[in-house]
Structures are given as C-alpha cells and as structure tokens.
PDB file of the backbone (N, CA, C, O) and the ligand in Angstrom, with CONECT records:
HET     ZN  A 101       1
ATOM      1  N   MET A   1     100.611  97.966  84.471  1.00  0.00           N
ATOM      2  CA  MET A   1      99.331  97.951  85.158  1.00  0.00           C
ATOM      3  C   MET A   1      98.287  98.832  84.655  1.00  0.00           C
ATOM      4  O   MET A   1      98.550 100.030  84.556  1.00  0.00           O
ATOM      5  N   SER A   2      97.065  98.373  84.304  1.00  0.00           N
ATOM      6  CA  SER A   2      96.166  99.431  83.791  1.00  0.00           C
ATOM      7  C   SER A   2      95.533 100.170  84.871  1.00  0.00           C
ATOM      8  O   SER A   2      95.501  99.747  86.027  1.00  0.00           O
ATOM      9  N   TYR A   3      95.021 101.295  84.489  1.00  0.00           N
ATOM     10  CA  TYR A   3      94.336 102.301  85.505  1.00  0.00           C
ATOM     11  C   TYR A   3      93.390 101.537  86.416  1.00  0.00           C
ATOM     12  O   TYR A   3      93.521 101.658  87.634  1.00  0.00           O
ATOM     13  N   THR A   4      92.458 100.770  85.911  1.00  0.00           N
ATOM     14  CA  THR A   4      91.559 100.211  86.628  1.00  0.00           C
ATOM     15  C   THR A   4      91.985  99.096  87.632  1.00  0.00           C
ATOM     16  O   THR A   4      91.389  98.874  88.686  1.00  0.00           O
ATOM     17  N   GLU A   5      93.017  98.458  87.216  1.00  0.00           N
ATOM     18  CA  GLU A   5      93.547  97.453  88.069  1.00  0.00           C
ATOM     19  C   GLU A   5      94.185  98.133  89.226  1.00  0.00           C
ATOM     20  O   GLU A   5      94.097  97.636  90.348  1.00  0.00           O
ATOM     21  N   ASP A   6      94.838  99.271  89.006  1.00  0.00           N
ATOM     22  CA  ASP A   6      95.541 100.082  89.934  1.00  0.00           C
ATOM     23  C   ASP A   6      94.540 100.579  90.941  1.00  0.00           C
ATOM     24  O   ASP A   6      94.795 100.612  92.144  1.00  0.00           O
ATOM     25  N   LEU A   7      93.298 100.998  90.378  1.00  0.00           N
ATOM     26  CA  LEU A   7      92.305 101.620  91.205  1.00  0.00           C
ATOM     27  C   LEU A   7      91.671 100.475  92.079  1.00  0.00           C
ATOM     28  O   LEU A   7      91.386 100.680  93.259  1.00  0.00           O
ATOM     29  N   ALA A   8      91.484  99.408  91.538  1.00  0.00           N
ATOM     30  CA  ALA A   8      90.840  98.169  92.184  1.00  0.00           C
ATOM     31  C   ALA A   8      91.752  97.671  93.402  1.00  0.00           C
ATOM     32  O   ALA A   8      91.262  97.270  94.458  1.00  0.00           O
ATOM     33  N   LYS A   9      93.046  97.733  93.166  1.00  0.00           N
ATOM     34  CA  LYS A   9      93.949  97.374  94.265  1.00  0.00           C
ATOM     35  C   LYS A   9      93.916  98.440  95.393  1.00  0.00           C
ATOM     36  O   LYS A   9      93.962  98.134  96.584  1.00  0.00           O
ATOM     37  N   GLN A  10      93.835  99.676  94.947  1.00  0.00           N
ATOM     38  CA  GLN A  10      93.682 100.624  95.886  1.00  0.00           C
ATOM     39  C   GLN A  10      92.376 100.548  96.812  1.00  0.00           C
ATOM     40  O   GLN A  10      92.344 100.738  98.028  1.00  0.00           O
ATOM     41  N   ARG A  11      91.443 100.268  96.073  1.00  0.00           N
ATOM     42  CA  ARG A  11      89.974 100.035  96.863  1.00  0.00           C
ATOM     43  C   ARG A  11      90.049  98.924  97.778  1.00  0.00           C
ATOM     44  O   ARG A  11      89.551  98.998  98.901  1.00  0.00           O
ATOM     45  N   ILE A  12      90.658  97.876  97.347  1.00  0.00           N
ATOM     46  CA  ILE A  12      90.696  96.711  98.187  1.00  0.00           C
ATOM     47  C   ILE A  12      91.599  96.935  99.572  1.00  0.00           C
ATOM     48  O   ILE A  12      91.393  96.443 100.681  1.00  0.00           O
ATOM     49  N   GLU A  13      92.555  97.745  99.194  1.00  0.00           N
ATOM     50  CA  GLU A  13      93.601  98.185 100.297  1.00  0.00           C
ATOM     51  C   GLU A  13      92.774  98.981 101.325  1.00  0.00           C
ATOM     52  O   GLU A  13      92.808  98.706 102.524  1.00  0.00           O
ATOM     53  N   ILE A  14      92.113  99.867 100.866  1.00  0.00           N
ATOM     54  CA  ILE A  14      91.278 100.879 101.654  1.00  0.00           C
ATOM     55  C   ILE A  14      90.168 100.069 102.476  1.00  0.00           C
ATOM     56  O   ILE A  14      90.003 100.220 103.687  1.00  0.00           O
ATOM     57  N   LEU A  15      89.470  99.243 101.723  1.00  0.00           N
ATOM     58  CA  LEU A  15      88.408  98.410 102.410  1.00  0.00           C
ATOM     59  C   LEU A  15      88.903  97.523 103.471  1.00  0.00           C
ATOM     60  O   LEU A  15      88.231  97.339 104.486  1.00  0.00           O
ATOM     61  N   MET A  16      90.089  96.944 103.279  1.00  0.00           N
ATOM     62  CA  MET A  16      90.580  95.988 104.246  1.00  0.00           C
ATOM     63  C   MET A  16      91.223  96.734 105.559  1.00  0.00           C
ATOM     64  O   MET A  16      91.198  96.301 106.711  1.00  0.00           O
ATOM     65  N   GLU A  17      91.772  97.895 105.126  1.00  0.00           N
ATOM     66  CA  GLU A  17      92.233  98.711 106.288  1.00  0.00           C
ATOM     67  C   GLU A  17      91.095  99.117 107.058  1.00  0.00           C
ATOM     68  O   GLU A  17      91.140  98.924 108.273  1.00  0.00           O
ATOM     69  N   LYS A  18      90.021  99.681 106.517  1.00  0.00           N
ATOM     70  CA  LYS A  18      88.734  99.986 107.286  1.00  0.00           C
ATOM     71  C   LYS A  18      88.203  98.887 108.149  1.00  0.00           C
ATOM     72  O   LYS A  18      87.806  99.041 109.304  1.00  0.00           O
ATOM     73  N   ALA A  19      88.237  97.665 107.426  1.00  0.00           N
ATOM     74  CA  ALA A  19      87.660  96.380 108.176  1.00  0.00           C
ATOM     75  C   ALA A  19      88.459  96.202 109.500  1.00  0.00           C
ATOM     76  O   ALA A  19      87.894  95.938 110.561  1.00  0.00           O
ATOM     77  N   GLU A  20      89.875  96.371 109.374  1.00  0.00           N
ATOM     78  CA  GLU A  20      90.734  96.272 110.437  1.00  0.00           C
ATOM     79  C   GLU A  20      90.392  97.261 111.577  1.00  0.00           C
ATOM     80  O   GLU A  20      90.237  96.928 112.752  1.00  0.00           O
ATOM     81  N   GLU A  21      90.294  98.513 111.091  1.00  0.00           N
ATOM     82  CA  GLU A  21      90.101  99.556 111.985  1.00  0.00           C
ATOM     83  C   GLU A  21      88.813  99.582 112.818  1.00  0.00           C
ATOM     84  O   GLU A  21      88.795 100.026 113.966  1.00  0.00           O
ATOM     85  N   ILE A  22      87.712  99.077 112.178  1.00  0.00           N
ATOM     86  CA  ILE A  22      86.417  99.169 112.881  1.00  0.00           C
ATOM     87  C   ILE A  22      86.032  97.822 113.550  1.00  0.00           C
ATOM     88  O   ILE A  22      84.978  97.685 114.171  1.00  0.00           O
ATOM     89  N   PHE A  23      86.951  96.834 113.387  1.00  0.00           N
ATOM     90  CA  PHE A  23      86.485  95.529 113.789  1.00  0.00           C
ATOM     91  C   PHE A  23      85.919  95.545 115.250  1.00  0.00           C
ATOM     92  O   PHE A  23      84.808  95.102 115.541  1.00  0.00           O
ATOM     93  N   ASP A  24      86.778  96.087 116.115  1.00  0.00           N
ATOM     94  CA  ASP A  24      86.324  95.948 117.664  1.00  0.00           C
ATOM     95  C   ASP A  24      85.059  96.697 117.861  1.00  0.00           C
ATOM     96  O   ASP A  24      84.265  96.387 118.749  1.00  0.00           O
ATOM     97  N   GLU A  25      84.864  97.696 117.026  1.00  0.00           N
ATOM     98  CA  GLU A  25      83.581  98.477 117.222  1.00  0.00           C
ATOM     99  C   GLU A  25      82.390  97.911 116.637  1.00  0.00           C
ATOM    100  O   GLU A  25      81.325  97.930 117.253  1.00  0.00           O
ATOM    101  N   ASP A  26      82.510  97.370 115.400  1.00  0.00           N
ATOM    102  CA  ASP A  26      81.475  96.873 114.662  1.00  0.00           C
ATOM    103  C   ASP A  26      81.871  95.718 113.772  1.00  0.00           C
ATOM    104  O   ASP A  26      82.090  95.902 112.574  1.00  0.00           O
ATOM    105  N   PRO A  27      81.957  94.618 114.298  1.00  0.00           N
ATOM    106  CA  PRO A  27      82.462  93.483 113.539  1.00  0.00           C
ATOM    107  C   PRO A  27      81.613  93.158 112.243  1.00  0.00           C
ATOM    108  O   PRO A  27      82.136  92.731 111.214  1.00  0.00           O
ATOM    109  N   GLU A  28      80.364  93.380 112.371  1.00  0.00           N
ATOM    110  CA  GLU A  28      79.505  93.036 111.195  1.00  0.00           C
ATOM    111  C   GLU A  28      79.859  94.078 110.035  1.00  0.00           C
ATOM    112  O   GLU A  28      79.784  93.653 108.883  1.00  0.00           O
ATOM    113  N   ARG A  29      80.191  95.242 110.216  1.00  0.00           N
ATOM    114  CA  ARG A  29      80.517  96.210 109.342  1.00  0.00           C
ATOM    115  C   ARG A  29      82.013  95.900 108.674  1.00  0.00           C
ATOM    116  O   ARG A  29      82.330  96.161 107.514  1.00  0.00           O
ATOM    117  N   SER A  30      82.725  95.373 109.533  1.00  0.00           N
ATOM    118  CA  SER A  30      84.115  94.941 109.009  1.00  0.00           C
ATOM    119  C   SER A  30      84.107  93.722 108.116  1.00  0.00           C
ATOM    120  O   SER A  30      84.896  93.557 107.185  1.00  0.00           O
ATOM    121  N   HIS A  31      83.121  92.852 108.483  1.00  0.00           N
ATOM    122  CA  HIS A  31      82.974  91.727 107.614  1.00  0.00           C
ATOM    123  C   HIS A  31      82.388  92.236 106.222  1.00  0.00           C
ATOM    124  O   HIS A  31      82.762  91.756 105.151  1.00  0.00           O
ATOM    125  N   ARG A  32      81.562  93.115 106.314  1.00  0.00           N
ATOM    126  CA  ARG A  32      80.936  93.793 105.025  1.00  0.00           C
ATOM    127  C   ARG A  32      82.010  94.303 104.226  1.00  0.00           C
ATOM    128  O   ARG A  32      82.067  94.012 103.031  1.00  0.00           O
ATOM    129  N   TYR A  33      82.926  95.088 104.809  1.00  0.00           N
ATOM    130  CA  TYR A  33      83.955  95.743 103.946  1.00  0.00           C
ATOM    131  C   TYR A  33      84.821  94.680 103.361  1.00  0.00           C
ATOM    132  O   TYR A  33      85.118  94.739 102.168  1.00  0.00           O
ATOM    133  N   ALA A  34      85.283  93.619 104.196  1.00  0.00           N
ATOM    134  CA  ALA A  34      86.040  92.616 103.535  1.00  0.00           C
ATOM    135  C   ALA A  34      85.321  91.874 102.446  1.00  0.00           C
ATOM    136  O   ALA A  34      85.971  91.489 101.474  1.00  0.00           O
ATOM    137  N   ARG A  35      83.984  91.633 102.534  1.00  0.00           N
ATOM    138  CA  ARG A  35      83.366  91.112 101.390  1.00  0.00           C
ATOM    139  C   ARG A  35      83.288  91.947 100.103  1.00  0.00           C
ATOM    140  O   ARG A  35      83.367  91.458  98.976  1.00  0.00           O
ATOM    141  N   LEU A  36      83.128  93.237 100.370  1.00  0.00           N
ATOM    142  CA  LEU A  36      83.186  94.266  99.303  1.00  0.00           C
ATOM    143  C   LEU A  36      84.546  94.068  98.541  1.00  0.00           C
ATOM    144  O   LEU A  36      84.582  93.970  97.314  1.00  0.00           O
ATOM    145  N   ALA A  37      85.589  94.018  99.288  1.00  0.00           N
ATOM    146  CA  ALA A  37      86.981  93.916  98.877  1.00  0.00           C
ATOM    147  C   ALA A  37      87.209  92.683  98.027  1.00  0.00           C
ATOM    148  O   ALA A  37      87.856  92.638  96.980  1.00  0.00           O
ATOM    149  N   TRP A  38      86.539  91.626  98.673  1.00  0.00           N
ATOM    150  CA  TRP A  38      86.689  90.209  97.932  1.00  0.00           C
ATOM    151  C   TRP A  38      85.818  90.334  96.563  1.00  0.00           C
ATOM    152  O   TRP A  38      86.235  89.785  95.542  1.00  0.00           O
ATOM    153  N   ARG A  39      84.703  91.006  96.564  1.00  0.00           N
ATOM    154  CA  ARG A  39      83.970  91.146  95.329  1.00  0.00           C
ATOM    155  C   ARG A  39      84.832  91.838  94.244  1.00  0.00           C
ATOM    156  O   ARG A  39      84.914  91.416  93.090  1.00  0.00           O
ATOM    157  N   ILE A  40      85.432  92.873  94.687  1.00  0.00           N
ATOM    158  CA  ILE A  40      86.159  93.672  93.774  1.00  0.00           C
ATOM    159  C   ILE A  40      87.231  92.809  93.140  1.00  0.00           C
ATOM    160  O   ILE A  40      87.437  92.843  91.927  1.00  0.00           O
ATOM    161  N   LYS A  41      87.911  92.035  93.968  1.00  0.00           N
ATOM    162  CA  LYS A  41      88.857  91.098  93.599  1.00  0.00           C
ATOM    163  C   LYS A  41      88.432  90.132  92.485  1.00  0.00           C
ATOM    164  O   LYS A  41      89.103  89.909  91.478  1.00  0.00           O
ATOM    165  N   LEU A  42      87.158  89.545  92.798  1.00  0.00           N
ATOM    166  CA  LEU A  42      86.647  88.646  91.810  1.00  0.00           C
ATOM    167  C   LEU A  42      86.227  89.203  90.519  1.00  0.00           C
ATOM    168  O   LEU A  42      86.360  88.632  89.437  1.00  0.00           O
ATOM    169  N   LYS A  43      85.677  90.437  90.726  1.00  0.00           N
ATOM    170  CA  LYS A  43      85.104  91.229  89.465  1.00  0.00           C
ATOM    171  C   LYS A  43      86.394  91.537  88.498  1.00  0.00           C
ATOM    172  O   LYS A  43      86.398  91.243  87.302  1.00  0.00           O
ATOM    173  N   THR A  44      87.350  92.089  89.092  1.00  0.00           N
ATOM    174  CA  THR A  44      88.533  92.610  88.329  1.00  0.00           C
ATOM    175  C   THR A  44      89.560  91.730  88.104  1.00  0.00           C
ATOM    176  O   THR A  44      90.374  91.953  87.207  1.00  0.00           O
ATOM    177  N   ARG A  45      89.640  90.594  88.921  1.00  0.00           N
ATOM    178  CA  ARG A  45      90.634  89.571  88.771  1.00  0.00           C
ATOM    179  C   ARG A  45      92.184  90.095  89.252  1.00  0.00           C
ATOM    180  O   ARG A  45      93.227  89.550  88.891  1.00  0.00           O
ATOM    181  N   VAL A  46      92.105  91.097  90.014  1.00  0.00           N
ATOM    182  CA  VAL A  46      93.483  91.588  90.513  1.00  0.00           C
ATOM    183  C   VAL A  46      93.767  90.595  91.570  1.00  0.00           C
ATOM    184  O   VAL A  46      92.840  89.893  91.975  1.00  0.00           O
ATOM    185  N   LYS A  47      94.941  90.468  92.051  1.00  0.00           N
ATOM    186  CA  LYS A  47      95.324  89.688  93.105  1.00  0.00           C
ATOM    187  C   LYS A  47      95.111  90.391  94.314  1.00  0.00           C
ATOM    188  O   LYS A  47      95.299  91.607  94.370  1.00  0.00           O
ATOM    189  N   PHE A  48      94.696  89.655  95.388  1.00  0.00           N
ATOM    190  CA  PHE A  48      94.389  90.271  96.704  1.00  0.00           C
ATOM    191  C   PHE A  48      95.856  90.614  97.301  1.00  0.00           C
ATOM    192  O   PHE A  48      96.731  89.749  97.354  1.00  0.00           O
ATOM    193  N   PRO A  49      96.049  91.883  97.725  1.00  0.00           N
ATOM    194  CA  PRO A  49      97.326  92.118  98.250  1.00  0.00           C
ATOM    195  C   PRO A  49      97.749  91.102  99.201  1.00  0.00           C
ATOM    196  O   PRO A  49      96.927  90.502  99.894  1.00  0.00           O
ATOM    197  N   LYS A  50      99.120  90.866  99.265  1.00  0.00           N
ATOM    198  CA  LYS A  50      99.675  89.690  99.994  1.00  0.00           C
ATOM    199  C   LYS A  50      99.314  89.970 101.540  1.00  0.00           C
ATOM    200  O   LYS A  50      98.932  89.057 102.272  1.00  0.00           O
ATOM    201  N   LYS A  51      99.449  91.179 101.941  1.00  0.00           N
ATOM    202  CA  LYS A  51      99.235  91.487 103.440  1.00  0.00           C
ATOM    203  C   LYS A  51      97.793  91.038 103.869  1.00  0.00           C
ATOM    204  O   LYS A  51      97.563  90.679 105.024  1.00  0.00           O
ATOM    205  N   TRP A  52      96.820  91.073 102.880  1.00  0.00           N
ATOM    206  CA  TRP A  52      95.440  90.915 103.231  1.00  0.00           C
ATOM    207  C   TRP A  52      94.913  89.552 102.860  1.00  0.00           C
ATOM    208  O   TRP A  52      93.839  89.154 103.312  1.00  0.00           O
ATOM    209  N   LYS A  53      95.636  88.850 102.063  1.00  0.00           N
ATOM    210  CA  LYS A  53      95.231  87.577 101.544  1.00  0.00           C
ATOM    211  C   LYS A  53      94.702  86.641 102.579  1.00  0.00           C
ATOM    212  O   LYS A  53      93.638  86.045 102.411  1.00  0.00           O
ATOM    213  N   ARG A  54      95.433  86.510 103.640  1.00  0.00           N
ATOM    214  CA  ARG A  54      95.110  85.584 104.672  1.00  0.00           C
ATOM    215  C   ARG A  54      94.123  86.080 105.758  1.00  0.00           C
ATOM    216  O   ARG A  54      93.950  85.481 106.819  1.00  0.00           O
ATOM    217  N   ARG A  55      93.508  87.191 105.415  1.00  0.00           N
ATOM    218  CA  ARG A  55      92.651  87.862 106.402  1.00  0.00           C
ATOM    219  C   ARG A  55      91.194  87.710 106.151  1.00  0.00           C
ATOM    220  O   ARG A  55      90.326  88.258 106.830  1.00  0.00           O
ATOM    221  N   PHE A  56      90.946  86.804 104.969  1.00  0.00           N
ATOM    222  CA  PHE A  56      89.560  86.607 104.546  1.00  0.00           C
ATOM    223  C   PHE A  56      89.290  85.167 104.506  1.00  0.00           C
ATOM    224  O   PHE A  56      90.071  84.359 104.003  1.00  0.00           O
ATOM    225  N   CYS A  57      88.079  84.835 105.088  1.00  0.00           N
ATOM    226  CA  CYS A  57      87.762  83.377 104.820  1.00  0.00           C
ATOM    227  C   CYS A  57      86.921  83.230 103.642  1.00  0.00           C
ATOM    228  O   CYS A  57      85.817  83.764 103.531  1.00  0.00           O
ATOM    229  N   ARG A  58      87.489  82.470 102.742  1.00  0.00           N
ATOM    230  CA  ARG A  58      86.646  82.349 101.362  1.00  0.00           C
ATOM    231  C   ARG A  58      85.422  81.465 101.640  1.00  0.00           C
ATOM    232  O   ARG A  58      84.496  81.467 100.829  1.00  0.00           O
ATOM    233  N   LYS A  59      85.377  80.775 102.649  1.00  0.00           N
ATOM    234  CA  LYS A  59      84.200  79.863 102.856  1.00  0.00           C
ATOM    235  C   LYS A  59      82.960  80.544 103.397  1.00  0.00           C
ATOM    236  O   LYS A  59      81.844  80.481 102.881  1.00  0.00           O
ATOM    237  N   CYS A  60      83.287  81.201 104.494  1.00  0.00           N
ATOM    238  CA  CYS A  60      82.107  81.885 105.204  1.00  0.00           C
ATOM    239  C   CYS A  60      82.163  83.418 105.016  1.00  0.00           C
ATOM    240  O   CYS A  60      81.353  84.171 105.557  1.00  0.00           O
ATOM    241  N   LYS A  61      83.117  83.814 104.258  1.00  0.00           N
ATOM    242  CA  LYS A  61      83.257  85.374 103.890  1.00  0.00           C
ATOM    243  C   LYS A  61      83.339  86.135 105.013  1.00  0.00           C
ATOM    244  O   LYS A  61      82.490  87.023 105.084  1.00  0.00           O
ATOM    245  N   ILE A  62      84.209  86.037 106.025  1.00  0.00           N
ATOM    246  CA  ILE A  62      84.299  86.899 107.022  1.00  0.00           C
ATOM    247  C   ILE A  62      85.732  87.450 107.046  1.00  0.00           C
ATOM    248  O   ILE A  62      86.627  86.867 106.433  1.00  0.00           O
ATOM    249  N   PHE A  63      85.965  88.627 107.786  1.00  0.00           N
ATOM    250  CA  PHE A  63      87.140  89.116 107.988  1.00  0.00           C
ATOM    251  C   PHE A  63      87.874  88.370 109.046  1.00  0.00           C
ATOM    252  O   PHE A  63      87.304  88.184 110.121  1.00  0.00           O
ATOM    253  N   LEU A  64      89.030  87.943 108.862  1.00  0.00           N
ATOM    254  CA  LEU A  64      89.701  87.064 109.864  1.00  0.00           C
ATOM    255  C   LEU A  64      90.788  88.065 110.760  1.00  0.00           C
ATOM    256  O   LEU A  64      91.725  88.706 110.286  1.00  0.00           O
ATOM    257  N   VAL A  65      90.434  88.006 111.967  1.00  0.00           N
ATOM    258  CA  VAL A  65      91.215  88.732 112.946  1.00  0.00           C
ATOM    259  C   VAL A  65      91.784  87.642 113.944  1.00  0.00           C
ATOM    260  O   VAL A  65      91.084  86.847 114.572  1.00  0.00           O
ATOM    261  N   PRO A  66      93.229  87.735 113.994  1.00  0.00           N
ATOM    262  CA  PRO A  66      93.816  86.789 114.806  1.00  0.00           C
ATOM    263  C   PRO A  66      93.350  86.748 116.254  1.00  0.00           C
ATOM    264  O   PRO A  66      93.247  87.797 116.890  1.00  0.00           O
ATOM    265  N   ASN A  67      93.095  85.687 116.737  1.00  0.00           N
ATOM    266  CA  ASN A  67      92.620  85.500 118.236  1.00  0.00           C
ATOM    267  C   ASN A  67      91.144  85.947 118.401  1.00  0.00           C
ATOM    268  O   ASN A  67      90.591  85.878 119.499  1.00  0.00           O
ATOM    269  N   LYS A  68      90.556  86.377 117.362  1.00  0.00           N
ATOM    270  CA  LYS A  68      89.136  86.786 117.405  1.00  0.00           C
ATOM    271  C   LYS A  68      88.303  86.025 116.523  1.00  0.00           C
ATOM    272  O   LYS A  68      87.306  85.451 116.961  1.00  0.00           O
ATOM    273  N   THR A  69      88.636  85.972 115.294  1.00  0.00           N
ATOM    274  CA  THR A  69      87.785  85.229 114.374  1.00  0.00           C
ATOM    275  C   THR A  69      88.654  84.107 113.772  1.00  0.00           C
ATOM    276  O   THR A  69      88.133  83.215 113.102  1.00  0.00           O
ATOM    277  N   CYS A  70      89.918  84.151 114.000  1.00  0.00           N
ATOM    278  CA  CYS A  70      90.674  83.011 113.571  1.00  0.00           C
ATOM    279  C   CYS A  70      91.869  82.797 114.397  1.00  0.00           C
ATOM    280  O   CYS A  70      92.276  83.643 115.194  1.00  0.00           O
ATOM    281  N   ARG A  71      92.430  81.650 114.198  1.00  0.00           N
ATOM    282  CA  ARG A  71      93.616  81.228 115.027  1.00  0.00           C
ATOM    283  C   ARG A  71      94.744  80.950 114.097  1.00  0.00           C
ATOM    284  O   ARG A  71      94.626  80.196 113.131  1.00  0.00           O
ATOM    285  N   ILE A  72      95.854  81.583 114.414  1.00  0.00           N
ATOM    286  CA  ILE A  72      97.044  81.332 113.527  1.00  0.00           C
ATOM    287  C   ILE A  72      98.236  80.483 114.215  1.00  0.00           C
ATOM    288  O   ILE A  72      98.785  80.877 115.244  1.00  0.00           O
ATOM    289  N   ARG A  73      98.522  79.508 113.680  1.00  0.00           N
ATOM    290  CA  ARG A  73      99.574  78.648 114.259  1.00  0.00           C
ATOM    291  C   ARG A  73     100.881  78.541 113.239  1.00  0.00           C
ATOM    292  O   ARG A  73     100.785  78.465 112.014  1.00  0.00           O
ATOM    293  N   LEU A  74     101.991  78.551 113.911  1.00  0.00           N
ATOM    294  CA  LEU A  74     103.184  78.514 113.084  1.00  0.00           C
ATOM    295  C   LEU A  74     103.828  77.091 113.335  1.00  0.00           C
ATOM    296  O   LEU A  74     104.134  76.757 114.479  1.00  0.00           O
ATOM    297  N   ASN A  75     104.023  76.285 112.286  1.00  0.00           N
ATOM    298  CA  ASN A  75     104.956  75.194 112.569  1.00  0.00           C
ATOM    299  C   ASN A  75     105.836  75.150 111.475  1.00  0.00           C
ATOM    300  O   ASN A  75     105.725  75.910 110.513  1.00  0.00           O
ATOM    301  N   ASN A  76     106.768  74.231 111.593  1.00  0.00           N
ATOM    302  CA  ASN A  76     108.000  74.178 110.679  1.00  0.00           C
ATOM    303  C   ASN A  76     108.075  75.108 109.569  1.00  0.00           C
ATOM    304  O   ASN A  76     108.850  76.064 109.541  1.00  0.00           O
ATOM    305  N   SER A  77     107.218  74.792 108.618  1.00  0.00           N
ATOM    306  CA  SER A  77     107.382  75.499 107.229  1.00  0.00           C
ATOM    307  C   SER A  77     105.976  76.143 106.842  1.00  0.00           C
ATOM    308  O   SER A  77     105.779  76.673 105.749  1.00  0.00           O
ATOM    309  N   LYS A  78     105.042  76.045 107.824  1.00  0.00           N
ATOM    310  CA  LYS A  78     103.721  76.445 107.290  1.00  0.00           C
ATOM    311  C   LYS A  78     103.075  77.392 108.396  1.00  0.00           C
ATOM    312  O   LYS A  78     103.309  77.286 109.600  1.00  0.00           O
ATOM    313  N   VAL A  79     102.283  78.275 107.852  1.00  0.00           N
ATOM    314  CA  VAL A  79     101.374  78.951 108.736  1.00  0.00           C
ATOM    315  C   VAL A  79      99.961  78.309 108.478  1.00  0.00           C
ATOM    316  O   VAL A  79      99.494  78.098 107.359  1.00  0.00           O
ATOM    317  N   THR A  80      99.351  78.030 109.673  1.00  0.00           N
ATOM    318  CA  THR A  80      98.008  77.452 109.641  1.00  0.00           C
ATOM    319  C   THR A  80      97.011  78.407 110.146  1.00  0.00           C
ATOM    320  O   THR A  80      97.103  78.805 111.308  1.00  0.00           O
ATOM    321  N   ILE A  81      96.112  78.790 109.411  1.00  0.00           N
ATOM    322  CA  ILE A  81      95.031  79.696 109.703  1.00  0.00           C
ATOM    323  C   ILE A  81      93.657  78.942 109.918  1.00  0.00           C
ATOM    324  O   ILE A  81      93.169  78.371 108.943  1.00  0.00           O
ATOM    325  N   THR A  82      93.028  78.908 111.094  1.00  0.00           N
ATOM    326  CA  THR A  82      91.826  78.318 111.179  1.00  0.00           C
ATOM    327  C   THR A  82      90.706  79.447 111.561  1.00  0.00           C
ATOM    328  O   THR A  82      90.770  80.269 112.475  1.00  0.00           O
ATOM    329  N   CYS A  83      89.732  79.269 110.666  1.00  0.00           N
ATOM    330  CA  CYS A  83      88.648  80.234 110.793  1.00  0.00           C
ATOM    331  C   CYS A  83      87.847  79.733 111.995  1.00  0.00           C
ATOM    332  O   CYS A  83      87.580  78.532 112.037  1.00  0.00           O
ATOM    333  N   LEU A  84      87.463  80.499 112.920  1.00  0.00           N
ATOM    334  CA  LEU A  84      86.715  80.137 114.176  1.00  0.00           C
ATOM    335  C   LEU A  84      85.344  80.150 113.929  1.00  0.00           C
ATOM    336  O   LEU A  84      84.569  79.665 114.754  1.00  0.00           O
ATOM    337  N   ASN A  85      84.935  80.675 112.838  1.00  0.00           N
ATOM    338  CA  ASN A  85      83.414  80.653 112.444  1.00  0.00           C
ATOM    339  C   ASN A  85      82.892  79.408 111.735  1.00  0.00           C
ATOM    340  O   ASN A  85      81.820  78.858 111.989  1.00  0.00           O
ATOM    341  N   CYS A  86      83.818  79.016 110.777  1.00  0.00           N
ATOM    342  CA  CYS A  86      83.343  77.924 109.936  1.00  0.00           C
ATOM    343  C   CYS A  86      84.251  76.643 110.134  1.00  0.00           C
ATOM    344  O   CYS A  86      83.882  75.514 109.811  1.00  0.00           O
ATOM    345  N   GLY A  87      85.455  76.934 110.688  1.00  0.00           N
ATOM    346  CA  GLY A  87      86.326  75.846 110.849  1.00  0.00           C
ATOM    347  C   GLY A  87      87.329  75.545 109.688  1.00  0.00           C
ATOM    348  O   GLY A  87      88.117  74.600 109.705  1.00  0.00           O
ATOM    349  N   LYS A  88      87.209  76.459 108.677  1.00  0.00           N
ATOM    350  CA  LYS A  88      88.044  76.239 107.490  1.00  0.00           C
ATOM    351  C   LYS A  88      89.514  76.371 107.855  1.00  0.00           C
ATOM    352  O   LYS A  88      89.860  77.272 108.620  1.00  0.00           O
ATOM    353  N   ILE A  89      90.350  75.562 107.373  1.00  0.00           N
ATOM    354  CA  ILE A  89      91.640  75.651 107.618  1.00  0.00           C
ATOM    355  C   ILE A  89      92.508  75.919 106.385  1.00  0.00           C
ATOM    356  O   ILE A  89      92.480  75.211 105.378  1.00  0.00           O
ATOM    357  N   LYS A  90      93.256  76.963 106.542  1.00  0.00           N
ATOM    358  CA  LYS A  90      94.112  77.344 105.352  1.00  0.00           C
ATOM    359  C   LYS A  90      95.641  77.199 105.778  1.00  0.00           C
ATOM    360  O   LYS A  90      96.092  77.638 106.836  1.00  0.00           O
ATOM    361  N   ARG A  91      96.322  76.571 104.879  1.00  0.00           N
ATOM    362  CA  ARG A  91      97.909  76.424 105.182  1.00  0.00           C
ATOM    363  C   ARG A  91      98.658  77.051 104.089  1.00  0.00           C
ATOM    364  O   ARG A  91      98.545  76.769 102.896  1.00  0.00           O
ATOM    365  N   ILE A  92      99.459  77.959 104.627  1.00  0.00           N
ATOM    366  CA  ILE A  92     100.364  78.724 103.832  1.00  0.00           C
ATOM    367  C   ILE A  92     101.789  78.424 103.907  1.00  0.00           C
ATOM    368  O   ILE A  92     102.313  78.555 105.013  1.00  0.00           O
ATOM    369  N   PRO A  93     102.527  78.035 102.904  1.00  0.00           N
ATOM    370  CA  PRO A  93     103.954  77.695 103.149  1.00  0.00           C
ATOM    371  C   PRO A  93     104.579  79.120 103.379  1.00  0.00           C
ATOM    372  O   PRO A  93     104.137  80.138 102.847  1.00  0.00           O
ATOM    373  N   ILE A  94     105.638  79.079 104.216  1.00  0.00           N
ATOM    374  CA  ILE A  94     106.336  80.298 104.525  1.00  0.00           C
ATOM    375  C   ILE A  94     107.417  80.523 103.469  1.00  0.00           C
ATOM    376  O   ILE A  94     108.145  81.514 103.531  1.00  0.00           O
TER     377      ILE A  94
HETATM  378 ZN    ZN A 101      85.197  80.756 107.745  1.00  0.00          ZN2+
END
C-alpha cells in the first residue's frame, strides 16, 4: 500500500467518524464530512472502508444514519438500506 493510499484511507476514516459524532448536533455538517470523504475516495480510488460503505447515499450524497436518514432491513440473505431522503435502495448480500 502506498503512502498516499494509506493517508487517504485514514482521512476517510476520520471524516466518517466525525460525521457520526456530530450528526445529532449538526446534521448538515456531518453530510459535508461524508461528502468530503467520498470525494477523497473518488480522487484516490481507494476503497471506502467496509464499515462506512453503507453509510453514504451515492445518489443524494448524504450521511446515512439508521432510523434517521435511512432505514435498514434484514431479510434472508440481504441487508436492504433505504435512503429516507431520496428513496434510493441499496441491497447488500450478507
Ligand atoms: Zn439518498
């Protein structure tokens, strides 16, 4: 792993953690942090950390918080995540 790739991953991690941290206080700021993290991902082509991958809506570019900005359902072999802002549905096999 190259230095920049490592750094990019670290920054994404930090931004997403902050987004989580401040969501209740300032949701707009947390969406901004998530967008920044996503931009780093696009620019550097690193993979979004698994933990955070499902926490960002690619369509309307917001930070997804279960029961607040998204709904998460589990069925047989899939996790279904619905963005409550734009209605985008993401299905992830377990
Ligand atoms: Zn959305």
